[in-house]
One Martini backbone bead per residue (centre of mass of N, CA, C, O) as a GRO file, in nm:
protein
  294
    1UNK     BB    1   9.444  10.427   9.446
    2UNK     BB    2   9.584  10.383   9.760
    3UNK     BB    3   9.887  10.257   9.915
    4UNK     BB    4  10.029  10.145  10.183
    5UNK     BB    5  10.347  10.054  10.325
    6UNK     BB    6  10.192   9.999  10.584
    7UNK     BB    7  10.170   9.680  10.768
    8UNK     BB    8   9.954   9.384  10.857
    9UNK     BB    9   9.982   9.019  10.841
   10UNK     BB   10   9.805   8.699  10.873
   11UNK     BB   11   9.840   8.327  10.911
   12UNK     BB   12   9.666   8.016  10.983
   13UNK     BB   13   9.750   7.660  11.004
   14UNK     BB   14   9.776   7.348  10.876
   15UNK     BB   15  10.103   7.153  10.863
   16UNK     BB   16  10.066   6.882  10.899
   17UNK     BB   17  10.178   6.835  11.231
   18UNK     BB   18  10.157   7.149  11.211
   19UNK     BB   19  10.143   7.469  11.316
   20UNK     BB   20  10.099   7.766  11.119
   21UNK     BB   21  10.267   8.090  11.124
   22UNK     BB   22  10.210   8.392  10.929
   23UNK     BB   23  10.403   8.692  10.903
   24UNK     BB   24  10.351   9.046  10.807
   25UNK     BB   25  10.574   9.327  10.772
   26UNK     BB   26  10.539   9.686  10.681
   27UNK     BB   27  10.742   9.935  10.536
   28UNK     BB   28  10.902  10.198  10.425
   29UNK     BB   29  11.037  10.236  10.080
   30UNK     BB   30  11.168  10.299   9.784
   31UNK     BB   31  11.190   9.997   9.770
   32UNK     BB   32  11.204   9.644   9.749
   33UNK     BB   33  11.214   9.456  10.058
   34UNK     BB   34  11.291   9.111  10.149
   35UNK     BB   35  11.236   8.925  10.453
   36UNK     BB   36  11.326   8.590  10.588
   37UNK     BB   37  11.183   8.390  10.864
   38UNK     BB   38  11.284   8.048  10.924
   39UNK     BB   39  11.317   7.750  10.965
   40UNK     BB   40  11.568   7.551  10.857
   41UNK     BB   41  11.402   7.345  10.678
   42UNK     BB   42  11.292   7.624  10.508
   43UNK     BB   43  11.534   7.771  10.368
   44UNK     BB   44  11.486   7.674  10.069
   45UNK     BB   45  11.202   7.862  10.058
   46UNK     BB   46  11.272   8.167  10.060
   47UNK     BB   47  11.235   8.236   9.760
   48UNK     BB   48  10.928   8.172   9.751
   49UNK     BB   49  10.834   8.376   9.949
   50UNK     BB   50  10.945   8.622   9.799
   51UNK     BB   51  10.789   8.580   9.537
   52UNK     BB   52  10.503   8.621   9.651
   53UNK     BB   53  10.553   8.918   9.735
   54UNK     BB   54  10.659   9.041   9.453
   55UNK     BB   55  10.377   8.971   9.300
   56UNK     BB   56  10.207   9.197   9.508
   57UNK     BB   57  10.448   9.399   9.571
   58UNK     BB   58  10.625   9.709   9.509
   59UNK     BB   59  10.679   9.855   9.797
   60UNK     BB   60  10.902   9.807  10.056
   61UNK     BB   61  10.942   9.658  10.378
   62UNK     BB   62  10.930   9.298  10.406
   63UNK     BB   63  10.839   9.082  10.671
   64UNK     BB   64  10.896   8.727  10.706
   65UNK     BB   65  10.723   8.496  10.934
   66UNK     BB   66  10.793   8.154  11.027
   67UNK     BB   67  10.587   7.928  11.221
   68UNK     BB   68  10.634   7.608  11.404
   69UNK     BB   69  10.383   7.401  11.584
   70UNK     BB   70  10.326   7.173  11.822
   71UNK     BB   71  10.063   7.020  11.924
   72UNK     BB   72  10.062   7.025  12.284
   73UNK     BB   73  10.341   7.179  12.276
   74UNK     BB   74  10.596   7.400  12.381
   75UNK     BB   75  10.805   7.229  12.203
   76UNK     BB   76  11.008   7.092  11.931
   77UNK     BB   77  11.217   7.034  12.154
   78UNK     BB   78  11.402   6.734  12.240
   79UNK     BB   79  11.520   6.488  12.436
   80UNK     BB   80  11.771   6.223  12.424
   81UNK     BB   81  11.812   5.969  12.638
   82UNK     BB   82  12.003   5.778  12.488
   83UNK     BB   83  12.236   5.990  12.426
   84UNK     BB   84  12.279   6.075  12.720
   85UNK     BB   85  12.353   5.791  12.825
   86UNK     BB   86  12.600   5.756  12.644
   87UNK     BB   87  12.760   6.004  12.743
   88UNK     BB   88  12.759   5.928  13.043
   89UNK     BB   89  12.904   5.666  13.029
   90UNK     BB   90  13.173   5.786  12.912
   91UNK     BB   91  13.219   5.979  13.145
   92UNK     BB   92  13.242   5.766  13.373
   93UNK     BB   93  13.481   5.614  13.248
   94UNK     BB   94  13.682   5.850  13.249
   95UNK     BB   95  13.669   5.902  13.559
   96UNK     BB   96  13.768   5.620  13.639
   97UNK     BB   97  14.043   5.605  13.474
   98UNK     BB   98  14.138   5.904  13.611
   99UNK     BB   99  14.051   5.959  13.901
  100UNK     BB  100  13.798   6.151  13.904
  101UNK     BB  101  13.548   6.359  13.970
  102UNK     BB  102  13.229   6.393  13.941
  103UNK     BB  103  13.035   6.612  13.799
  104UNK     BB  104  12.774   6.811  13.917
  105UNK     BB  105  12.749   6.929  13.623
  106UNK     BB  106  12.571   6.841  13.294
  107UNK     BB  107  12.499   7.088  13.084
  108UNK     BB  108  12.712   7.032  12.854
  109UNK     BB  109  12.560   6.790  12.720
  110UNK     BB  110  12.351   6.976  12.551
  111UNK     BB  111  12.592   7.059  12.333
  112UNK     BB  112  12.580   6.793  12.213
  113UNK     BB  113  12.537   6.592  11.967
  114UNK     BB  114  12.186   6.474  11.971
  115UNK     BB  115  12.047   6.564  12.240
  116UNK     BB  116  11.892   6.774  12.070
  117UNK     BB  117  11.567   6.747  11.914
  118UNK     BB  118  11.421   6.830  11.604
  119UNK     BB  119  11.112   6.758  11.498
  120UNK     BB  120  11.116   6.910  11.230
  121UNK     BB  121  11.377   6.762  11.112
  122UNK     BB  122  11.247   6.452  11.139
  123UNK     BB  123  10.919   6.526  11.030
  124UNK     BB  124  10.982   6.713  10.755
  125UNK     BB  125  10.818   6.776  10.444
  126UNK     BB  126  10.846   7.029  10.237
  127UNK     BB  127  10.709   6.953   9.968
  128UNK     BB  128  10.435   6.845  10.094
  129UNK     BB  129  10.370   7.139  10.240
  130UNK     BB  130  10.392   7.378  10.047
  131UNK     BB  131  10.094   7.428   9.960
  132UNK     BB  132  10.005   7.526  10.250
  133UNK     BB  133  10.216   7.755  10.274
  134UNK     BB  134  10.123   7.913  10.022
  135UNK     BB  135   9.834   7.963  10.113
  136UNK     BB  136   9.912   8.113  10.377
  137UNK     BB  137  10.081   8.340  10.250
  138UNK     BB  138   9.856   8.458  10.074
  139UNK     BB  139   9.672   8.524  10.317
  140UNK     BB  140   9.868   8.730  10.441
  141UNK     BB  141   9.889   8.918  10.208
  142UNK     BB  142   9.583   8.983  10.200
  143UNK     BB  143   9.584   9.105  10.492
  144UNK     BB  144   9.790   9.330  10.421
  145UNK     BB  145   9.626   9.462  10.189
  146UNK     BB  146   9.386   9.552  10.352
  147UNK     BB  147   9.540   9.738  10.530
  148UNK     BB  148   9.661   9.919  10.311
  149UNK     BB  149   9.395  10.017  10.199
  150UNK     BB  150   9.285  10.158  10.458
  151UNK     BB  151   9.532  10.353  10.476
  152UNK     BB  152   9.503  10.476  10.189
  153UNK     BB  153   9.231  10.622  10.235
  154UNK     BB  154   9.341  10.810  10.447
  155UNK     BB  155   9.571  10.936  10.272
  156UNK     BB  156   9.381  11.051  10.053
  157UNK     BB  157   9.215  11.243  10.234
  158UNK     BB  158   9.449  11.423  10.306
  159UNK     BB  159   9.545  11.502  10.020
  160UNK     BB  160   9.273  11.629   9.932
  161UNK     BB  161   9.273  11.849  10.150
  162UNK     BB  162   9.553  11.978  10.063
  163UNK     BB  163   9.466  12.057   9.780
  164UNK     BB  164   9.241  12.254   9.865
  165UNK     BB  165   9.440  12.447  10.014
  166UNK     BB  166   9.604  12.523   9.771
  167UNK     BB  167   9.368  12.626   9.591
  168UNK     BB  168   9.281  12.850   9.770
  169UNK     BB  169   9.553  13.006   9.771
  170UNK     BB  170   9.564  13.038   9.467
  171UNK     BB  171   9.305  13.203   9.427
  172UNK     BB  172   9.415  13.445   9.593
  173UNK     BB  173   9.652  13.511   9.411
  174UNK     BB  174   9.490  13.573   9.158
  175UNK     BB  175   9.337  13.809   9.279
  176UNK     BB  176   9.611  13.977   9.362
  177UNK     BB  177   9.784  14.034   9.111
  178UNK     BB  178   9.660  14.297   8.978
  179UNK     BB  179   9.712  14.474   9.243
  180UNK     BB  180  10.023  14.486   9.244
  181UNK     BB  181  10.069  14.677   9.006
  182UNK     BB  182   9.895  14.910   9.103
  183UNK     BB  183  10.044  14.957   9.368
  184UNK     BB  184  10.321  15.013   9.247
  185UNK     BB  185  10.235  15.257   9.080
  186UNK     BB  186  10.128  15.440   9.314
  187UNK     BB  187  10.394  15.439   9.485
  188UNK     BB  188  10.579  15.551   9.270
  189UNK     BB  189  10.437  15.812   9.216
  190UNK     BB  190  10.439  15.919   9.509
  191UNK     BB  191  10.752  15.923   9.539
  192UNK     BB  192  10.820  16.107   9.303
  193UNK     BB  193  10.658  16.349   9.398
  194UNK     BB  194  10.806  16.395   9.659
  195UNK     BB  195  11.089  16.447   9.528
  196UNK     BB  196  10.962  16.686   9.321
  197UNK     BB  197  10.882  16.866   9.533
  198UNK     BB  198  10.960  17.210   9.453
  199UNK     BB  199  11.099  17.183   9.147
  200UNK     BB  200  10.882  17.178   8.891
  201UNK     BB  201  10.874  16.894   8.819
  202UNK     BB  202  10.773  16.612   8.614
  203UNK     BB  203  10.607  16.333   8.526
  204UNK     BB  204  10.677  16.084   8.301
  205UNK     BB  205  10.461  15.859   8.170
  206UNK     BB  206  10.654  15.673   8.004
  207UNK     BB  207  10.842  15.611   8.240
  208UNK     BB  208  10.640  15.485   8.425
  209UNK     BB  209  10.538  15.258   8.237
  210UNK     BB  210  10.817  15.130   8.196
  211UNK     BB  211  10.866  15.052   8.500
  212UNK     BB  212  10.608  14.892   8.547
  213UNK     BB  213  10.659  14.684   8.315
  214UNK     BB  214  10.922  14.561   8.434
  215UNK     BB  215  10.793  14.473   8.699
  216UNK     BB  216  10.573  14.292   8.580
  217UNK     BB  217  10.778  14.095   8.436
  218UNK     BB  218  10.946  14.017   8.695
  219UNK     BB  219  10.658  13.932   8.865
  220UNK     BB  220  10.544  13.715   8.683
  221UNK     BB  221  10.310  13.425   8.771
  222UNK     BB  222  10.124  13.287   8.564
  223UNK     BB  223  10.277  13.034   8.477
  224UNK     BB  224  10.291  12.905   8.762
  225UNK     BB  225   9.984  12.893   8.796
  226UNK     BB  226   9.927  12.704   8.567
  227UNK     BB  227  10.117  12.471   8.647
  228UNK     BB  228   9.988  12.420   8.920
  229UNK     BB  229   9.714  12.343   8.818
  230UNK     BB  230   9.807  12.100   8.646
  231UNK     BB  231   9.931  11.939   8.879
  232UNK     BB  232   9.678  11.907   9.041
  233UNK     BB  233   9.515  11.756   8.837
  234UNK     BB  234   9.711  11.515   8.800
  235UNK     BB  235   9.724  11.427   9.092
  236UNK     BB  236   9.415  11.350   9.106
  237UNK     BB  237   9.429  11.137   8.877
  238UNK     BB  238   9.635  10.949   9.005
  239UNK     BB  239   9.483  10.885   9.266
  240UNK     BB  240   9.225  10.754   9.092
  241UNK     BB  241   9.372  10.527   9.022
  242UNK     BB  242   9.399  10.178   9.042
  243UNK     BB  243   9.697  10.244   9.078
  244UNK     BB  244   9.958  10.276   9.279
  245UNK     BB  245  10.160  10.602   9.251
  246UNK     BB  246  10.394  10.727   9.440
  247UNK     BB  247  10.629  10.829   9.259
  248UNK     BB  248  10.453  11.016   9.077
  249UNK     BB  249  10.351  11.189   9.305
  250UNK     BB  250  10.629  11.287   9.403
  251UNK     BB  251  10.709  11.428   9.142
  252UNK     BB  252  10.464  11.628   9.139
  253UNK     BB  253  10.534  11.754   9.417
  254UNK     BB  254  10.800  11.879   9.328
  255UNK     BB  255  10.685  12.060   9.110
  256UNK     BB  256  10.489  12.223   9.294
  257UNK     BB  257  10.722  12.334   9.476
  258UNK     BB  258  10.863  12.488   9.263
  259UNK     BB  259  10.634  12.684   9.183
  260UNK     BB  260  10.599  12.807   9.462
  261UNK     BB  261  10.884  12.915   9.494
  262UNK     BB  262  10.881  13.104   9.249
  263UNK     BB  263  10.653  13.284   9.344
  264UNK     BB  264  10.801  13.380   9.598
  265UNK     BB  265  11.059  13.508   9.445
  266UNK     BB  266  10.900  13.711   9.257
  267UNK     BB  267  10.732  13.820   9.478
  268UNK     BB  268  10.670  14.135   9.681
  269UNK     BB  269  10.417  14.055   9.815
  270UNK     BB  270  10.282  14.002  10.117
  271UNK     BB  271  10.029  13.830  10.066
  272UNK     BB  272  10.163  13.630   9.868
  273UNK     BB  273  10.372  13.530  10.072
  274UNK     BB  274  10.177  13.409  10.273
  275UNK     BB  275  10.046  13.208  10.074
  276UNK     BB  276  10.311  13.059  10.007
  277UNK     BB  277  10.363  12.956  10.293
  278UNK     BB  278  10.106  12.785  10.303
  279UNK     BB  279  10.170  12.601  10.054
  280UNK     BB  280  10.443  12.487  10.159
  281UNK     BB  281  10.327  12.354  10.412
  282UNK     BB  282  10.134  12.167  10.266
  283UNK     BB  283  10.343  12.032  10.081
  284UNK     BB  284  10.511  11.900  10.308
  285UNK     BB  285  10.287  11.718  10.411
  286UNK     BB  286  10.252  11.564  10.141
  287UNK     BB  287  10.543  11.447  10.127
  288UNK     BB  288  10.526  11.278  10.386
  289UNK     BB  289  10.285  11.100  10.298
  290UNK     BB  290  10.428  10.984  10.035
  291UNK     BB  291  10.639  10.807  10.186
  292UNK     BB  292  10.376  10.584  10.235
  293UNK     BB  293  10.346  10.533   9.925
  294UNK     BB  294  10.331  10.299   9.665
   0.00000   0.00000   0.00000
């Protein structure tokens, strides 16, 4: 079973006097990176949010966003009339004492300490609501995991189809290999005969066999074919495992690519070269897909 590293999950519920919304967004990454954004009163619990994610997710960049909303209100931030009145009284006294005009705009008062009150900071007990937050976080992670499983099924289908394409090309290579030596022998014999025509000289069969044998050894790709077969078998075995193993699949893909490249460099046959190009193109697509597998 494969898991995609890309996904989204969310969970909402009651958390004390507040409605809590927890969202998780995940994208691909070679390692696991967790970032948490939450209101200031919850900053001490960032480590706990990260712990919950790390216990359930192996790779990727996961962003956790926690929002708390007061029911029936557009904002949890409220003005404190008493504090504003106190500041305003002091301001008027200063204006009167120094005989200067009263300012037309008093928006600067909003920046003074205590004028804007965060309801969350005054009425939120983190320890008492953490069980609800933990439950909601686990729900959001479960939602994310469902998304990743669905994406993983799609990725696995693509990888399986690509494996079949490589197998088909490989079977055609296997069929073509014996004909390569025979074709080389016939062309070599014809070329030598053309060069010796009219000279009365004849071709030494032993020399011809020796040259063909050297060529056959130099262009032999049977070992690469066997290894590529083994890598394909192991690749499909790992894909069907209960645990998603993107790193292992990526390593196997590198080995498969190496064998395909070696086949292309060894063989001088045009048909095999075309088949190798097809396998390399398919392998590249598979490597791109694996970048998003946990």
